[in-house]
PADO-988567 format. One line per field, with one value per residue (C-alpha): x, y, z. Coordinates in Angstrom, 2 decimals. Each point is the difference from the previous one (the first is absolute). Example, Ala and Ser with C-alpha at 12.3 -4.5 7.8 and 13.67 -1.06 7.14 Angstrom:
east = (12.30/1.37)
north = (-4.50/3.44)
up = (7.80/-0.66)
! end
This chain:
east = (-14.72/3.71/1.26/3.45/1.72/3.44/2.55/3.53/-0.61/3.48/-0.69/-3.24/-2.34/-3.67/-0.78/1.07/-2.20/-2.93/0.61/0.25/-3.05/-2.02/1.19/-1.02/-3.55/-0.43/0.46/0.88/3.60/2.61/3.15/2.59/2.66/3.04/1.96/3.39/3.09/0.65/-3.54/0.31/3.28/-1.60/-3.15/0.99/3.72/2.11/-2.12/0.87/-0.77/0.43/-3.06/0.38/0.03/-2.98/-1.93/0.76/-1.39/-3.11/-0.68/-0.57/-2.67/-3.36/-2.12/2.72/-0.42/2.92/2.95/1.93/2.93/-0.70/1.81/2.16/-1.40/-3.74/-1.56/-3.31/1.53/-0.09/-3.66/-1.04/2.27/0.00/-2.54/-3.06/-1.86/-3.65/0.82/3.01/0.12/1.93/1.20/-1.10/3.53/0.61/-0.45/1.85/-3.39/-3.54/-2.49/-1.45/3.44/1.04/-3.27/0.39/3.64/-0.86/-3.12/2.13/2.13/-3.06/-0.53/-3.20/0.83/-1.79/2.37/-0.80/1.77/0.26/-0.34/2.88/0.68/0.00/3.15/3.10/2.44/-1.85/2.89/3.53/1.50/-1.78/1.41/3.52/-0.28/-1.08/2.85/2.49/-1.44/0.28/3.51/1.25/-1.45/1.39/3.40/1.03/-1.35/1.19)
north = (-6.43/-0.11/1.78/-0.41/2.50/-0.35/2.34/1.29/3.30/1.29/3.72/0.57/2.38/0.98/-2.92/-2.43/1.72/-0.09/-3.70/-0.99/2.03/-1.54/-3.49/0.51/0.84/-3.70/-1.25/0.88/-1.26/0.93/-2.08/1.32/-2.13/2.05/-1.62/-1.34/1.49/-2.96/0.19/3.75/-0.49/-2.62/2.02/3.68/0.42/1.00/1.25/3.38/-1.21/-3.48/-2.17/0.55/3.78/-0.10/-2.23/2.41/2.96/-1.90/-1.10/3.66/0.65/0.43/-2.80/-2.66/-2.53/-2.33/-0.15/-3.03/-0.21/-2.35/-3.28/-1.22/-2.83/-0.39/3.35/-1.63/-2.06/2.86/0.65/-3.65/-1.02/3.11/2.68/-1.90/3.16/0.36/2.62/0.83/3.59/0.45/3.38/1.16/-0.65/-3.40/-2.25/-3.22/-1.79/0.85/-0.03/-3.33/-1.61/0.97/-1.22/-3.33/-0.44/0.59/-2.18/-2.86/0.39/-0.13/3.72/1.71/3.69/2.89/2.01/3.64/2.40/3.55/3.08/2.15/3.25/2.95/1.86/0.82/-1.23/-3.10/-2.32/-0.42/-0.09/3.27/1.61/-1.23/1.27/3.44/0.12/-0.92/2.62/2.72/-1.15/-0.06/3.41/1.59/-1.69/-1.44/2.37/3.15)
up = (10.31/-0.68/-3.11/-1.49/-2.28/-1.54/-1.50/-0.15/1.85/-0.82/0.11/1.88/-1.81/-0.16/-2.33/2.74/2.57/-2.42/-0.74/3.67/1.02/-2.83/0.97/3.64/-1.12/-0.89/3.57/3.57/0.05/-2.61/-0.34/-2.43/-1.65/-0.97/-2.83/1.04/-1.60/-2.35/-1.37/-0.55/-1.87/-2.28/-0.70/0.11/0.58/2.98/2.93/1.53/3.54/1.50/0.60/3.73/-0.39/-2.38/2.43/2.86/-1.92/-1.15/3.59/0.92/-2.63/1.71/-1.55/0.33/2.83/-0.74/-2.42/-1.20/-2.38/-2.89/-0.32/-2.83/-2.07/-0.52/0.80/0.97/2.83/2.50/-0.84/0.33/2.90/2.20/-0.81/-1.25/-1.05/-0.95/-2.64/-2.16/-1.25/-3.23/-1.17/-3.44/-1.30/1.61/-3.02/0.84/0.28/-0.95/2.87/-1.21/-0.43/3.51/1.52/-1.87/1.06/3.65/-0.15/-1.37/3.15/2.26/0.58/-1.14/-0.40/-1.68/-2.21/-0.72/-2.35/1.33/-2.21/-1.20/1.77/-2.35/0.95/-2.00/2.67/1.24/-0.80/1.33/-3.51/-0.85/3.15/-0.77/-3.60/1.23/2.53/-2.74/-2.35/2.65/0.99/-3.59/-0.76/3.15/0.35/-3.35/-2.65/1.78)
! end
């Protein structure tokens, strides 16, 4: 069974590894869609690394079988036209659609897919923004407040 997982993957951390390992448990092939730079800018702000660099890093994570960079426009096109997965694994914090909404949207486009929501990883730095905030805090304390 083919599983698809999506994300920004800007600063790779343990939360990403947990997410991708949990996604792979739902099938035997894991395809990851890395958000393109324009999508990241619209949803989260300026990416640290380019989509190509983020895709390169993700391709080296053990459970990942294939990596694609997301398209601009309708984000479901790549899933329906290219990947055709059996399962879509959503991270605990990916809230653009509910599981049922996403299943319905894909079914209306002729693709029957099971959507699963993966659990949150309990770790204080399981998020790129948390890592950036900690780096800034350390930097300010060491270099600015001295």
